[in-house]
C-alpha positions as CSV (number, residue, x, y, z in Angstrom):
1,M,0.0,0.0,0.0
2,Q,1.4,3.4,-1.0
3,K,1.4,6.2,1.6
4,R,0.1,9.6,0.6
5,T,0.9,12.9,2.1
6,I,-1.6,15.8,2.2
7,K,-0.2,19.2,3.1
8,Y,-2.5,21.6,5.1
9,G,-0.5,24.5,6.5
10,K,-3.3,25.7,8.9
11,L,-4.3,26.1,12.5
12,I,-6.0,23.1,14.0
13,R,-7.8,22.2,17.2
14,D,-5.7,20.7,20.0
15,R,-6.9,17.1,19.7
16,I,-6.7,16.8,15.9
17,P,-3.2,15.2,16.0
18,E,-4.3,12.4,18.4
19,I,-7.4,11.8,16.3
20,I,-5.3,11.5,13.1
21,E,-2.9,9.1,14.8
22,A,-5.8,7.0,16.2
23,D,-6.8,6.6,12.6
24,G,-3.4,5.1,11.8
25,A,-1.8,8.2,10.1
26,T,1.0,10.4,11.2
27,A,0.5,14.2,11.8
28,E,3.4,16.5,11.6
29,V,2.7,19.6,13.7
30,R,4.5,22.4,15.3
31,V,3.6,25.0,18.0
32,L,3.2,28.5,16.5
33,D,5.3,31.4,17.8
34,E,3.4,34.2,19.5
35,S,3.9,36.4,16.4
36,E,2.3,33.7,14.2
37,L,-0.8,33.1,16.3
38,V,-3.0,36.1,15.5
39,P,-2.5,35.9,11.8
40,A,-3.2,32.1,11.9
41,L,-6.4,32.7,14.0
42,M,-7.6,35.4,11.5
43,A,-7.0,33.0,8.6
44,K,-8.9,30.3,10.6
45,L,-11.8,32.7,11.1
46,I,-12.1,33.3,7.4
47,E,-11.9,29.5,6.7
48,E,-14.6,28.8,9.3
49,A,-16.8,31.7,8.0
50,D,-16.5,30.3,4.5
51,E,-17.5,26.8,5.8
52,L,-20.5,28.3,7.5
53,R,-21.5,30.1,4.2
54,Q,-21.4,26.7,2.4
55,A,-23.0,24.7,5.2
56,G,-26.4,23.2,4.9
57,P,-29.1,23.8,7.6
58,D,-28.0,20.7,9.6
59,E,-24.4,21.8,9.7
60,R,-24.8,25.4,10.7
61,L,-24.7,24.9,14.4
62,G,-21.4,23.1,14.3
63,E,-19.9,25.7,12.0
64,L,-21.1,28.5,14.3
65,A,-19.5,26.7,17.2
66,D,-16.2,26.6,15.3
67,I,-16.4,30.3,14.7
68,Y,-17.2,30.9,18.4
69,E,-14.1,28.9,19.4
70,V,-11.9,30.8,17.0
71,L,-13.3,34.1,18.2
72,A,-12.7,33.1,21.8
73,A,-9.1,32.1,21.0
74,L,-8.5,35.3,19.0
75,T,-10.0,37.4,21.9
76,G,-7.5,35.9,24.3
77,A,-4.6,36.1,21.9
78,L,-5.2,39.9,21.5
79,G,-5.2,40.3,25.3
80,L,-8.9,41.1,25.4
81,S,-11.8,39.7,27.5
82,E,-15.2,38.4,26.4
83,E,-16.7,41.2,28.5
84,Q,-14.7,43.8,26.5
85,I,-16.0,42.3,23.3
86,R,-19.6,42.3,24.6
87,E,-19.3,45.9,25.7
88,A,-17.8,47.0,22.4
89,A,-20.7,45.2,20.6
90,R,-23.2,47.0,22.9
91,R,-21.7,50.4,22.1
92,K,-21.8,49.7,18.3
93,Q,-25.4,48.5,18.5
94,T,-26.3,51.7,20.4
95,E,-24.4,53.9,17.9
96,R,-25.2,52.2,14.6
97,G,-27.9,49.6,15.4
98,G,-27.9,45.9,15.0
99,F,-29.2,43.6,12.2
100,S,-32.7,42.8,13.5
101,R,-34.4,44.9,10.9
102,R,-32.7,42.9,8.0
103,L,-31.8,46.1,6.1
104,W,-30.0,45.7,2.8
105,L,-28.3,48.7,1.3
106,D,-28.6,48.7,-2.5
107,E,-27.1,52.1,-3.3
108,V,-26.5,55.7,-2.1
109,S,-26.9,58.7,-4.4
110,G,-25.7,62.1,-3.6
């Protein structure tokens, strides 16, 4: 049987290497430097948002959970707290509103 190698080059959840190895494969991983973490988390956020966009109704909860996990990790990596994020969101909602009215901007003339 011929071995095949798939290259990923992306941030993964902590238990993924043991899951891969339990499946009989070998995972080559490294720990990111501090300077690499925030860019990797931002790339992961884009990856997860794209997966949510493509997900069917049955998959959306799991994809939202992935986004939540990435946001929590990014919040910590940036030295912020969840309360700071919630407060910033409240301020933005007060100043600019939320999304409950489902408004879509087609164009602005002027």
